[in-house]
Structures are given as C-alpha cells and as structure tokens.
C-alpha positions as CSV (number, residue, x, y, z in Angstrom):
1,M,0.1,0.0,0.0
2,K,2.9,2.5,0.9
3,K,4.5,1.5,-2.5
4,T,1.4,2.4,-4.3
5,I,1.1,5.8,-2.6
6,Y,4.7,6.5,-3.2
7,I,4.2,5.6,-6.9
8,I,1.0,7.9,-7.2
9,T,2.9,10.7,-5.5
10,V,5.8,10.5,-7.8
11,L,3.7,10.4,-11.0
12,F,1.7,13.6,-9.6
13,F,5.0,15.5,-9.1
14,F,6.5,14.6,-12.4
15,S,3.4,15.1,-14.4
16,G,3.2,18.8,-12.9
17,L,6.7,19.2,-13.8
18,A,6.0,18.3,-17.3
19,S,3.0,20.7,-18.0
20,A,5.0,23.6,-16.4
21,Q,4.6,26.6,-18.6
22,S,6.5,29.8,-18.9
23,L,4.5,32.9,-18.1
24,T,4.6,33.8,-22.2
25,E,3.4,30.4,-22.9
26,S,0.6,30.9,-20.5
27,L,-0.6,33.9,-22.1
28,G,-1.0,32.2,-25.5
29,T,2.4,33.2,-27.4
30,V,3.1,31.6,-30.5
31,K,6.8,30.7,-31.0
32,T,8.6,31.8,-34.1
33,H,11.7,30.6,-35.8
34,F,12.9,33.7,-37.8
35,K,16.7,34.3,-38.4
36,F,17.3,38.0,-37.3
37,Y,19.9,40.2,-38.6
38,S,20.9,43.8,-38.0
39,D,22.7,44.5,-41.3
40,T,24.9,41.7,-41.9
41,T,25.2,40.9,-38.2
42,P,23.4,38.0,-36.7
43,L,21.6,39.0,-33.5
44,N,21.6,35.6,-31.9
45,V,18.1,36.0,-30.4
46,S,17.5,34.1,-27.1
47,E,13.6,34.2,-27.3
48,Q,11.1,35.2,-30.1
49,F,7.3,34.8,-30.3
50,I,4.2,36.7,-31.4
51,I,1.5,37.4,-28.8
52,K,-1.8,39.2,-28.9
53,R,-1.9,42.4,-26.9
54,A,-4.3,45.4,-26.4
55,G,-3.5,48.8,-27.9
56,S,-5.1,52.2,-27.8
57,Y,-4.8,55.6,-29.6
58,S,-6.5,59.1,-29.2
59,V,-7.1,62.0,-31.4
60,T,-8.0,65.5,-30.5
61,A,-9.1,68.5,-32.6
62,Q,-9.5,71.7,-31.2
63,D,-12.1,71.0,-28.2
64,L,-13.0,67.5,-29.5
65,G,-11.4,64.2,-28.5
66,M,-11.8,60.6,-29.5
67,A,-10.2,57.5,-28.0
68,A,-10.4,53.9,-28.9
69,G,-8.8,50.5,-28.2
70,Y,-7.9,47.3,-30.3
71,D,-6.4,44.0,-30.2
72,S,-3.1,43.9,-32.1
73,Y,-0.3,41.2,-32.6
74,H,3.3,42.0,-31.5
75,L,6.3,40.4,-32.6
76,E,8.6,40.0,-29.6
77,F,12.3,39.1,-29.2
78,A,15.4,39.4,-27.1
79,T,19.0,39.6,-27.9
80,Q,22.5,40.9,-26.4
81,T,23.5,41.9,-29.8
82,A,23.3,45.6,-30.6
83,L,21.4,46.7,-33.5
84,K,23.1,48.9,-36.1
85,T,22.0,52.3,-35.5
86,T,21.8,55.3,-37.8
87,D,21.5,58.8,-36.5
88,I,19.3,60.8,-38.8
89,Y,19.4,64.1,-36.8
90,K,21.4,65.4,-33.8
91,H,18.7,65.0,-31.2
92,N,18.9,61.0,-31.1
93,K,15.9,60.9,-28.7
94,V,13.5,58.7,-30.7
95,S,13.9,55.4,-32.6
96,E,12.2,54.1,-35.7
97,Y,12.9,50.5,-36.9
98,N,13.2,49.8,-40.4
99,V,12.4,46.0,-40.7
100,R,12.9,43.9,-43.9
101,F,11.5,40.7,-44.5
102,Y,13.0,37.8,-46.5
103,D,11.8,34.5,-47.8
104,A,13.9,31.2,-47.9
105,N,15.6,32.2,-51.2
106,N,16.8,35.5,-49.5
107,N,14.4,37.4,-51.7
108,L,13.0,40.7,-50.1
109,L,9.3,40.3,-49.5
110,G,8.9,43.8,-48.1
111,T,10.1,46.6,-45.9
112,F,8.2,48.1,-43.1
113,M,9.1,51.3,-40.7
114,F,8.0,50.8,-37.3
115,E,7.2,54.3,-35.9
116,P,8.2,54.9,-32.2
117,E,4.7,54.4,-30.9
118,H,4.6,50.9,-32.6
119,A,8.0,49.9,-31.1
120,Q,9.3,49.3,-27.7
121,K,12.9,48.5,-26.6
122,I,13.6,47.7,-22.9
123,S,17.3,47.1,-21.7
124,N,19.4,48.0,-18.8
125,T,21.3,50.9,-20.1
126,N,23.8,50.9,-17.2
127,K,25.2,47.6,-18.2
128,K,27.2,47.3,-21.3
129,G,26.2,44.0,-23.2
130,S,22.9,43.5,-21.3
131,E,20.1,41.9,-23.1
132,A,17.7,44.2,-25.0
133,F,14.0,43.3,-25.3
134,Y,11.8,44.4,-28.3
135,S,8.4,44.4,-29.3
136,L,7.0,45.4,-32.6
137,D,3.3,46.1,-33.0
138,L,2.3,44.4,-36.2
139,F,-1.2,46.3,-36.3
140,K,-0.7,48.0,-39.9
141,L,1.5,45.1,-41.1
142,P,-0.1,42.5,-43.3
143,L,0.2,39.3,-41.2
144,S,0.6,37.0,-44.2
145,I,4.0,38.1,-45.0
146,L,5.2,36.4,-42.1
147,D,4.0,33.2,-43.4
148,R,6.8,33.4,-45.9
149,T,9.4,35.0,-43.9
150,V,12.6,33.2,-42.9
151,K,14.8,36.0,-42.2
152,I,14.2,39.5,-40.4
153,N,16.8,42.3,-41.0
154,I,16.2,45.1,-38.6
155,L,18.0,48.7,-38.4
156,E,17.5,51.4,-36.0
157,Y,17.2,54.9,-36.9
158,R,17.5,57.5,-34.3
159,K,15.8,60.9,-34.7
C-alpha cells in the first residue's frame, strides 16, 4: 500500500513538472523561428514569439477628442547583440525601426518602418552588453508576409 501511494505521489509530481509553462506560454504566445539580423550581423536571438496584446489611440482636434482600443499582434524578441543604428538628426531621442522581411531564397518580401509608438525597446542601459527586449506592434503590417518570412533584418534609426 505504501509503495502504491509513493508511486502515485511521484507520478503526480513529475506530471506537474511536465506541464509547467513559462509566463509567455501561459499567455498564449506563438513561438517563431525567424533568423534575425541587423545589417549583416546575426542577432543571436534568445527568445522570439508573437503575442496578442491590447492597444489604444486617441485623437484630439480643437475641443473635441476621441479614443479607441484595439487588439493587435506583437512580434517580440530578446538579444544581447546591439542593433546597427543610424543617427538621422542630432537629437537622437526617438527610434524608428526599419524592418526587412526575406523568404527562404533570400528574396526581399517587403520593408516596413515601425514608428516609435509601435516599437518598444527595454534594456538595462547601465550595463554594457545586457540583453535588450523588443516589441514590434504588427497593427499595420499584413500578417500574411510572416507566413513566408524566414529572415528579418532590422535597423534602428534615431531621430
């Protein structure tokens, strides 16, 4: 009897470990397998996925205002490799991301510029070489391009 209880306890323990999910998996992410580059440098991405998130926008004109919310998919990834950056103006306060999508034959499928409100970067700016986390809002991007995308090349433009 003790042996049976022991076996059942061990089985429950290991079945719980097998079904353990990360936070992002629990939120319903879809893992992706893109090859990321910045110019000619491989980004060595440690994590990448697409997740559905909420977004909002507002418009004001004179004394009138309007706000709305929407659902959008975000491509998120993490890397310790720095993106190639181009300084457009001397202020260097706002970043846009120029993203090029390539198919399996390395043919350019399209280029998309992610404006500052649709691209976020979080990193530890006090530590050189720390991992950076990116989130690109795919709100205006035709998602069908991702079905044929194998390689993504991303450049940062600082204004």
